[in-house]
N, C-alpha and C positions, 0 to 999 in steps of 0.2 A: 854637618861640616859639607859634605860634599862641592853643594851649593853657592858658597862660601869660598871652596879651594878653585873652584871654575871662575866665582869671580873675580878670583884675584888676580887668574888670565886674561879677563876679557875676553870669557867664551860663556858662550848662552848653553848652558845646558837641562835646561828647562828641558821638558818637552811640549812641542810648539806645530800646528799646524803645517811646516813647512813638507812635513813627506806627509802621504796621508796612516799608513800606518803608527807613527808617533803621535797623529790628532787624534785618532782617534780613541786609544788608551786613553790620550791624559782627559779626553774627554769623558769615554769610562772614570778612571778618577777618582774626576773631578765631582760625577754625575754620584756614583760614591760616597763618596766625601760627603756629596750636602744628603742621601740620604743617612746617612750613620746620625749627622748635628741633629737632623729634628729627629729623630730618632729617642737617639737621648738626651733630647729637652724634653718630647712631648713621657718619657720612659719617669725620668725623673719626676717631673709633672703628679704623672699619676701616680710615683708611688708615696711622692710627699700629702699630696689626700690623701689613700690611704692612707699612711702611720697617723696623717688627723682624724679623720674617717675613725679608728681603731682605739687613739686617746677617750675622744670624742665619747664612747659610745660606751669605751671600757672604765669611766670616771661619772659618767650622768647617768649611760643606764645602767652600767654593774652587766655590760658582756660585750661580749667583741665578733667581731662578721667570722662566721664559720673559714677557716681555710689563710683569712687572713693573714695572717703571718707566715704563712708560705706560698702566698704571691708576693709578701715584700721582698721574698726571697731571692723565686725567680725574677725580678723584675731588677732587682741587684743585679743578677746572674747576666740577664742584657748588658745593659748599661755595664756593668765590666769590658763583658768580650767588645760592645763598641764602643766602649770606651780606648781601650789597648788596641782596636784599626787605628782610630785616630790619635793615637798615638804612634804607631808605625809608625802611621804617612807623614807627621812633625816630625818622622824620627830626633820622635823623643822619649821612646818605650826606656828601661834597664836595657844595657851593655855595656861587655865588658872596652874600652874601649884603652888602656893603657900600650895596648900595642901601638891603636896607632898612631900613639901621640908622638912614643920615635924611634917609631919608621922616616924611612928615608917617605921623601916629598911622591919621586917614583912608584913608590911599591905600595901605598894606599889605596889607592885605588883598587889591583888587582887584588890584594886584603879585604879591600872592605867589599869587591863582589864574589871571592870567594865564601865569604862571612854571607852576604846572604842568598851562597849555593844553598852554605848550609841551613838555612831557616828554615827556605822552601821542602830544602827535605823533610825535614822535625812539622813540620806544619804541615806538613805530607800525611806522613804519617799519623798524628793527632788528626787531622779531618778525618783519613779511616778508624779509625779506631773509634771518636767522635761519633760516629755514624755506626757503626758498627752500638755501641752505648744509645744512642734516640731509639736503631730501631729494637733491642731489648726494649726497652722503652715499649717500646710499640704493643706489640709481638704481647703482650704484657696486659693493656690495654690498662694502664692503673691511674687513675683518675687524680684532678685535687679535688679539695676536697669547699676551694671557690669557683664558684659555681662549678662547680662536676665535668670539668673541664680535663680532655686528658692531658697526662703529664709530660706528653714526648715532645708535644705544641710549646712547653716554656718551653724546654728543654735541648729543641732546634737550635735556637740558638748555639749549642757549643759547638757540633759542627758548620758553623753559616762562622759564627765570629773569628776561630780555628782557619778557613777556606780565606775568609776575607785580611784577615792580617799577612799570609801564601800572599796572596794575591799582590797583596800592596807591596810582601817582599821583590816580589816576584819583575813589579814593575820596575819600581828602585835599581836591585841590577840589568833591566836594560837599558830606565836613563838614564845606569854611567857605564856604560859597555858605548854607546851612546854618543854621549858626554870627553870618553876614551879618546873614541877614534872619531869627533872634531874635533878635538884637542892635536892629534898630530896629521 
């Protein structure tokens, strides 16, 4: 929405290399997006392969992989968090935007910035809480039946995912502020 709004005003609001810090932020977020996209694709392929292997093993050999279902659930967890990160990047995440449709044009950007700041605060709280959760799993030394791997490794996507989402809201907030500065 903001990019369309700025394009209407013939203002370039994407972060470019025009300033060193903006260029670095843009490069970092672009790099992060490529990693997200690759991981989502790779994990989805791995999940599909595991599901197909489970189906084959159960139907043909009447047995399954020990811990295979748990592994599939944890792969889904990774895909969900990385997908949510990409959704945040594309600004297609679930949001309540009824207010932005009735606000005058001059108030939309400040309200969007306040929403982003709120999202950053909530995201930071979720990162903190999920780090505590994963640390508890680490201390408990729980292992997954699948390949006897530590459970905390698979659950580490929770704070990582919330952290990436929070960083994306921060980058969006900075971009919106720079857009407002460039417009004035």
